[in-house]
C-alpha positions in Angstrom: -8.0 1.3 22.6 -8.2 -1.3 20.0 -8.0 -0.9 16.2 -9.9 -2.9 13.7 -8.2 -3.0 10.4 -10.2 -3.9 7.3 -8.2 -6.1 4.8 -10.8 -8.3 3.1 -11.8 -6.3 0.1 -12.0 -7.9 -3.4 -9.4 -5.4 -4.8 -11.4 -5.1 -8.1 -9.3 -2.3 -9.3 -6.3 -4.6 -9.2 -7.8 -7.5 -11.1 -6.6 -10.1 -12.1 -3.6 -9.6 -9.8 -6.0 -9.9 -6.7 -7.7 -13.1 -7.8 -5.2 -15.0 -5.6 -3.6 -12.1 -3.5 -5.1 -9.9 -1.0 -4.0 -6.5 -2.0 -3.1 -5.5 1.5 -0.4 -8.3 1.5 1.4 -6.8 -1.6 5.0 -5.9 -0.6 6.3 -2.3 -0.7 9.9 -1.7 0.4 10.0 -4.9 2.3 6.8 -4.6 4.1 3.2 -5.5 3.4 0.9 -2.6 2.5 -1.1 -3.2 5.7 2.0 -2.8 7.7 2.0 0.9 7.1 -1.4 1.2 8.8 -0.3 -0.9 11.7 2.9 1.0 12.2 1.2 4.3 12.0 -1.3 3.3 14.6 1.3 1.7 16.8 3.1 5.0 16.7 0.0 6.7 17.8 -0.2 4.4 20.9 -2.5 1.7 19.6 -1.0 -1.7 20.6 -4.0 -4.2 20.2 -5.2 -5.0 16.8 -8.1 -7.0 15.1 -7.4 -7.6 11.4 -10.5 -8.6 9.3 -9.3 -10.3 6.0 -9.9 -13.1 3.6 -8.6 -16.6 3.5 -6.0 -15.6 0.8 -4.6 -12.8 3.2 -4.7 -14.5 6.6 -1.4 -16.4 6.7 0.7 -13.5 5.5 -1.0 -11.0 7.7 -0.3 -13.3 10.8 3.3 -13.6 9.8 3.6 -9.8 9.4 2.2 -9.2 12.8 4.8 -11.5 14.2 7.5 -9.6 12.4 6.2 -6.4 13.7 6.0 -7.6 17.3 2.4 -6.5 17.3 -0.5 -8.2 19.4 -3.4 -8.9 17.2 -6.1 -11.3 16.2 -6.7 -12.1 12.4 -10.2 -13.1 11.6 -11.8 -14.1 8.3 -14.5 -11.7 7.1 -17.9 -13.4 7.2 -20.4 -10.7 6.6 -20.6 -8.8 3.2 -19.0 -5.4 2.2 -17.3 -2.8 4.3 -20.4 -2.7 6.7 -20.0 -6.4 7.3 -16.4 -6.3 7.8 -16.7 -3.5 10.5 -19.5 -5.6 12.3 -17.3 -8.7 12.1 -14.5 -6.7 13.9 -16.8 -5.1 16.5 -17.9 -8.5 17.6 -14.5 -9.2 18.8 -13.7 -5.7 20.1 -13.7 -4.6 23.7 -13.7 -1.1 25.2 -15.9 2.0 24.7 -14.1 3.4 21.7 -12.4 1.7 18.6 -10.4 2.8 15.7 -11.7 1.5 12.3 -8.9 1.7 9.8 -8.6 0.6 6.1 -5.5 -1.6 5.6 -4.7 -0.2 2.1 -3.8 3.4 3.1 -0.4 4.6 2.7 0.1 7.8 4.7 2.8 9.2 7.2 2.6 8.2 10.9 1.5 11.7 11.7 -1.9 10.9 10.1 -2.7 8.5 12.7 -1.2 10.4 15.4 -3.4 13.4 14.5 -6.5 11.0 14.6 -5.7 9.8 18.2 -4.6 13.3 19.3 -8.0 14.9 18.1 -9.9 12.3 20.1 -7.8 12.8 23.2 -7.9 16.6 23.1 -11.6 17.0 22.3 -12.9 14.0 24.2 -15.0 13.3 21.1 -16.3 9.7 20.6 -16.4 10.1 17.0 -13.5 11.4 14.9 -12.8 11.4 11.2 -10.0 12.8 9.0 -10.9 14.6 5.7 -8.6 14.5 2.9 -8.7 17.1 0.0 -8.6 15.2 -3.4 -8.9 16.5 -6.9 -12.0 14.5 -7.5 -14.2 12.3 -5.5 -12.9 9.0 -4.1 -16.0 6.9 -3.8 -14.4 4.0 -1.9 -14.6 5.7 1.4 -17.3 8.3 0.9 -17.1 12.1 0.7 -18.0 14.9 3.2 -19.1 18.5 3.1 -18.3 21.1 5.7 -21.2 23.0 6.9 -20.3 25.4 9.8 -18.5 23.4 12.3 -20.1 20.2 11.2 -19.8 17.8 8.3 -22.3 15.9 6.2 -21.5 12.6 4.5 -22.4 12.7 0.9 -22.2 10.7 -2.3 -21.0 13.4 -4.6 -20.4 17.1 -5.0 -17.4 17.2 -2.7 -13.6 17.0 -3.0 -13.1 16.0 0.6 -12.7 12.3 0.8 -13.3 10.4 4.2 -9.7 9.4 5.2 -10.0 5.7 5.8 -9.5 5.9 9.5 -12.1 6.7 12.0 -12.7 6.6 15.9 -16.2 5.5 16.8 -18.1 4.1 19.8 -18.3 0.3 20.0 -22.1 0.2 19.3 -24.4 -1.4 16.7 -25.1 0.2 13.4 -26.7 -0.8 10.1 -25.0 1.3 7.5 -21.6 2.8 8.4 -21.8 6.1 6.4 -25.4 6.7 7.6 -24.3 5.9 11.1 -21.5 8.5 10.8 -24.1 11.1 9.4 -26.4 10.4 12.4 -23.6 11.3 14.7 -22.6 14.5 12.9 -23.6 16.7 16.0 -20.8 15.1 18.0 -18.5 14.1 15.1 -15.1 15.9 15.1 -12.9 16.2 12.1 -9.5 17.3 11.1 -8.2 18.2 7.6 -5.2 16.1 6.3 -3.7 17.9 3.4 -0.3 16.0 3.4 0.6 13.0 1.3 -2.2 10.2 1.5 -2.7 7.2 -1.0 -5.5 4.7 -0.9 -4.4 1.6 -2.9 -7.1 0.8 -5.4 -5.3 0.6 -8.7 -1.9 -0.4 -10.1 -0.9 3.2 -10.4 -1.5 3.8 -6.6 1.1 1.1 -5.9 3.6 2.8 -8.0 2.9 6.1 -6.5 3.1 4.7 -3.0 6.6 3.6 -3.7 7.6 7.1 -4.7 6.1 8.4 -1.5 7.8 5.9 0.6 11.2 6.5 -1.0 10.9 10.3 -1.3 13.7 12.1 0.5 15.1 8.8 2.1 18.8 8.8 2.9 21.0 5.9 1.6 21.1 2.7 3.9 23.1 -0.1 2.9 23.1 -3.3 5.0 26.6 -4.6 6.1 25.6 -8.0 5.0 24.7 -6.9 1.4 27.4 -8.0 -1.2 28.1 -5.3 -3.6 30.6 -5.5 -6.5 33.5 -3.1 -6.5 32.5 -2.1 -9.9 28.8 -1.5 -9.1 27.6 2.2 -8.8 25.3 3.1 -6.0 23.7 6.4 -6.2 21.9 8.6 -3.6 18.7 7.6 -1.8 19.4 3.9 -2.3 18.3 1.4 0.4 19.9 -2.0 0.0 18.6 -4.6 2.5 20.3 -7.6 4.1 22.1 -10.1 1.9 21.2 -8.6 -1.3 23.7 -9.1 -4.2 24.6 -6.4 -6.5 26.8 -7.9 -9.4 29.5 -6.4 -11.6 28.9 -3.0 -13.2 25.3 -2.8 -12.0 24.0 0.7 -11.4 21.4 1.6 -8.7 20.4 5.1 -9.3 18.2 6.3 -6.5 15.7 6.5 -5.1 15.4 2.8 -5.1 15.0 -0.2 -2.8 16.8 -3.5 -3.0 15.2 -6.1 -0.7 16.5 -8.9 1.3 18.4 -11.5 -0.7 17.5 -9.8 -3.9 19.8 -10.1 -6.9 20.7 -7.5 -9.5 22.7 -8.9 -12.5 25.7 -7.6 -14.4 25.3 -4.1 -16.1 21.6 -3.8 -15.0 20.3 -0.3 -14.2 17.6 0.2 -11.5 16.3 3.6 -11.2 13.7 6.2 -10.4 11.5 4.9 -7.5 11.8 1.2 -8.1 11.4 -1.4 -5.5 13.0 -4.9 -5.9 11.5 -6.9 -3.2 12.8 -9.9 -1.2 14.4 -12.7 -3.1 13.6 -11.1 -6.5 16.0 -11.6 -9.3 16.9 -9.1 -12.1 19.1 -10.6 -14.9 21.9 -9.0 -16.7 21.6 -5.8 -18.9 18.1 -5.0 -17.7 16.7 -1.5 -17.0 14.0 -1.1 -14.4 12.3 2.2 -13.8 9.3 3.2 -11.6 8.5 -0.5 -11.1 7.9 -3.0 -8.3 9.3 -6.4 -8.6 7.6 -8.6 -5.9 9.3 -11.3 -3.8 10.9 -14.2 -5.6 9.8 -12.9 -8.9 12.4 -13.1 -11.8 13.1 -10.8 -14.8 15.2 -12.2 -17.6 18.3 -10.6 -18.9 18.1 -7.6 -21.4 14.5 -6.7 -20.3 13.2 -3.2 -20.1 10.4 -2.5 -17.6 8.8 0.8 -16.7 5.8 1.6 -14.6 5.3 -2.2 -14.1 4.4 -4.4 -11.3 5.6 -8.0 -11.4 3.9 -10.2 -8.9 5.3 -12.6 -6.5 7.0 -15.7 -8.0 6.2 -14.5 -11.6 8.7 -15.2 -14.3 9.4 -12.5 -16.9 11.5 -13.9 -19.8 14.6 -12.3 -21.4 14.2 -9.2 -23.6 10.7 -8.3 -22.5 9.6 -4.7 -22.9 6.9 -2.8 -21.2 6.1 0.7 -22.3 4.1 3.2 -20.1 2.5 5.4 -22.7 0.0 6.8 -23.2 -0.7 8.3 -19.7 -4.1 8.3 -18.3 -5.9 10.2 -15.6 -6.9 8.4 -12.5 -8.7 10.3 -9.5 -7.6 13.6 -11.1 -3.9 12.7 -11.4 -1.9 11.8 -14.4 -0.7 8.2 -14.1 1.2 5.7 -16.1 0.9 1.9 -16.3 3.3 -0.3 -18.3 2.0 -3.7 -17.2 0.4 -5.4 -14.2 1.8 -9.0 -14.1 -0.1 -11.2 -11.7 1.7 -13.4 -9.2 3.3 -16.7 -10.8 2.4 -15.5 -14.2 5.0 -16.3 -17.0 5.9 -13.9 -19.9 7.6 -15.5 -22.7 11.0 -14.3 -24.0 10.9 -11.3 -26.3 7.4 -10.3 -25.6 6.5 -6.7 -26.0 3.6 -5.6 -23.8 1.2 -2.9 -24.7 0.7 0.0 -22.3 -1.7 -0.8 -19.5 -1.5 -4.6 -20.1 -2.9 -6.7 -17.3 -2.0 -10.4 -17.1 
């Protein structure tokens, strides 16, 4: 069975960050967001992929497939919207059944294993996971359970369509209407474990927390760590990372390949410092993501902040995460969303929720 992964959306909830970057290619713990869907499906036995993306996502996704040793074709989305992306993928697909998966879902591998197992054990041509949410997630549609069947609806439900489906390889006009028309033969399962769809900056921060939760410490033999540095529990330090004198890495935290943490800096509370990123001396980073090759100047304090790839944050920059706001029924915080290659001047104090 082939999997068609959709990774060509506009990422409107992450603007202006996604003007130049496809959101599925944002890096979390050393992997692209889309990698978590690919690896979950691969664990479930899928080994052939068609990735539908945009021009801005194609190169990075092709490189990631090579790193993951996965067979796949990356195509540029030509038709409009989710319906168009699925149709573009189906034109390249073969076989009777296909998996349609969104590339911006962060969920355990068992999520995808349950999808495939439901198909295999029931023999159903149409399978869908339903995810309980505190309020409707309109991106993927909603469903109501009626007896042993489900109905796809636009409102009035707290069961979200899970963003991964098994369908027959056949023509359709509107995907949600198509699922509804197959409800007599549509099988579902309830997924009540952790599940995050990346639509807003807060989702990325929550995803890092999910991915680091309960992780054991893993420190690469090639990492260079000063004897005076302090490394706490639940810390992952990747190859050739450099932790300078008196730095403190208080887990859970991830320090990526070739990343640098300066003297006396503190990295804590579900932070992810990605490949080649640099954090200067006397910084404090909490609940934040520093993307590949980004730089944070000395004496900066960043909390609930995302710093885009190759962005430069000057010295003594402060971001604050208050007040909190409610997104999708959950209390979330955002200090700042700093776009790739953006430059923040020394001494800037960014208001909560700043987007640059």
